[in-house]
C-alpha positions in Angstrom: -9.5 28.1 -12.0 -7.6 24.9 -13.0 -8.0 23.4 -9.2 -11.9 24.3 -9.6 -12.1 22.1 -12.4 -9.9 19.3 -11.0 -12.2 19.6 -7.9 -15.2 19.2 -9.9 -13.9 16.3 -11.7 -13.1 14.6 -8.8 -16.5 15.1 -7.1 -18.1 13.9 -10.4 -16.3 10.7 -10.1 -16.8 10.2 -6.5 -20.7 10.4 -7.4 -20.6 7.5 -9.7 -18.2 5.5 -7.5 -19.0 2.3 -5.8 -17.0 2.1 -2.6 -18.1 -0.9 -1.1 -15.2 -3.0 0.0 -16.9 -6.1 -1.2 -16.9 -4.6 -5.0 -13.3 -3.3 -5.3 -11.8 -4.9 -8.2 -7.9 -6.4 -7.8 -5.4 -7.4 -10.4 -6.8 -9.9 -12.7 -4.4 -13.2 -13.1 -2.1 -12.0 -10.5 1.3 -13.6 -10.5 3.1 -13.3 -7.1 6.3 -14.6 -8.9 6.5 -11.6 -11.2 5.5 -9.4 -8.0 8.3 -10.7 -5.8 11.3 -8.5 -5.5 11.9 -4.9 -4.1 9.6 -2.2 -4.0 9.9 1.3 -2.8 6.6 3.3 -1.2 6.5 6.5 -3.2 2.8 7.5 -1.8 0.7 6.2 1.0 -2.8 6.6 2.5 -2.0 6.0 6.4 -4.3 4.2 8.4 -4.9 5.0 12.3 -2.1 4.3 14.7 1.6 3.9 14.5 2.9 3.3 11.0 5.9 3.6 8.9 6.1 7.1 7.7 9.0 7.3 5.4 11.9 5.6 3.4 9.8 2.5 3.3 11.1 -0.5 1.2 9.5 -3.9 1.0 10.9 -7.0 -0.2 8.5 -9.9 -1.3 9.8 -13.3 -1.4 8.4 -16.6 -2.9 9.7 -19.7 -0.5 10.6 -22.7 -1.7 7.1 -24.0 -0.8 5.6 -21.4 -3.0 4.5 -19.3 -0.1 4.9 -15.5 -0.2 6.5 -13.6 2.6 8.1 -9.9 3.2 10.4 -7.8 5.1 10.0 -4.1 5.0 11.8 -1.2 6.6 10.8 2.3 7.3 11.3 5.1 9.5 8.9 5.5 12.4 8.6 8.1 15.6 7.9 6.3 18.7 7.1 7.9 22.1 6.4 11.2 20.4 9.9 12.1 19.5 12.2 9.3 18.9 13.0 8.3 15.2 14.1 5.0 14.2 14.2 2.4 11.5 11.8 -0.3 11.8 12.2 -3.8 10.6 8.9 -5.3 9.9 8.1 -9.0 8.7 5.0 -10.6 7.0 3.5 -13.8 6.0 1.0 -14.3 3.4 -2.0 -16.8 3.6 -3.5 -17.1 0.0 -7.3 -17.1 -1.0 -9.4 -17.9 -3.7 -8.6 -14.8 -5.6 -4.6 -14.6 -6.3 -4.4 -11.0 -5.9 -6.0 -11.1 -2.4 -3.9 -12.3 0.8 -4.2 -12.3 4.5 -1.4 -10.7 6.1 0.3 -11.4 9.2 2.7 -9.0 10.2 4.9 -7.9 13.0 7.9 -5.7 13.9 11.2 -7.2 15.1 10.9 -5.2 18.1 8.1 -5.8 20.5 7.1 -2.1 20.8 5.9 -2.2 16.8 2.7 -2.9 15.7 1.5 -6.4 14.7 -1.7 -7.8 13.4 -3.7 -9.4 10.8 -4.7 -7.3 7.7 -6.0 -7.8 4.1 -3.1 -7.1 1.4 -4.6 -6.6 -1.8 -2.9 -6.0 -5.0 -5.1 -3.5 -7.0 -2.9 -3.1 -10.1 0.7 -3.4 -11.1 2.5 -3.8 -14.2 5.3 -5.8 -12.3 8.3 -3.8 -13.5 7.3 -0.4 -12.6 4.3 0.1 -10.2 2.1 -1.6 -8.0 -1.1 -0.3 -6.0 -1.8 -2.0 -2.6 -4.9 -1.8 -0.5 -5.7 -2.9 2.8 -9.1 -2.3 4.6 -8.8 -2.9 8.4 -12.4 -2.3 9.3 -15.6 -1.9 7.5 -18.6 0.3 8.4 -22.0 -1.1 8.4 -22.8 0.3 5.3 -19.8 -1.7 3.6 -17.4 1.1 3.1 -14.1 1.3 4.7 -13.7 2.9 8.1 -9.8 2.3 8.4 -7.8 1.8 5.1 -4.5 2.0 4.1 -2.7 1.9 0.7 0.8 1.9 -0.6 1.9 3.3 -4.2 4.9 1.2 -4.9 7.7 1.7 -7.4 10.7 -0.4 -8.5 12.6 2.8 -8.2 13.0 5.0 -5.2 12.8 8.2 -7.6 9.0 7.6 -8.0 6.6 6.6 -11.0 7.4 7.1 -14.6 5.2 10.0 -15.9 3.1 6.9 -18.2 2.2 5.1 -14.9 0.8 8.2 -13.1 -2.6 8.4 -14.9 -3.0 4.5 -14.4 -2.2 4.7 -10.6 -4.8 7.7 -10.3 -7.4 5.9 -11.8 -6.8 3.0 -9.4 -7.0 5.5 -6.4 -10.0 6.6 -7.7 -11.5 2.8 -7.8 -10.6 2.4 -4.1 -12.2 5.5 -3.2 -9.0 7.2 -2.0 -8.0 10.1 -4.7 -6.6 12.8 -2.6 -5.8 10.9 0.6 -2.3 10.1 -0.5 0.8 11.8 0.7 4.3 11.5 -0.9 7.0 9.2 0.8 10.6 10.3 0.9 13.6 8.2 0.4 16.6 9.6 2.2 19.6 7.9 3.6 18.2 8.0 6.9 17.7 4.0 7.3 20.7 3.2 5.3 22.7 5.0 7.8 20.9 3.3 10.9 
């Protein structure tokens, strides 16, 4: 019975949603200096194509010139069965909205994915959680065709109980409730 109630609540929420990418709200008064540091992905909505699977740790850095860069590591599977830890690097181009960046990223190895994506900080309290969103391709109706999203925590053990309702609300605001999967943190990338 409880699962039906939850399903009805999610359905009611989706009826009233505005899923136009252009109308998605991002973090107000975003402070990239407070955002800098290590974040552990504890939940993610996958995009199309090869992508980091788990053990994802991102480190955001503010360079001396004020530009934000990042490094990330995470487990990938290539050639259908070869597991490895991938090292990624990114640079961020600022926009008029401080919480919206154009991210240029690449893998350290040539077979890893590279590209240019939006990097939007939907919400963060800087000390415990952050919700990231990216839409790679938009349908003609303005909704997202290929998106991905990370739920980050400052701790690899996950979100604090008090942060979970806020994060769930933000997932709804970006039209992705029910699309996330947990991200495990083991010693896989630490021992490679």
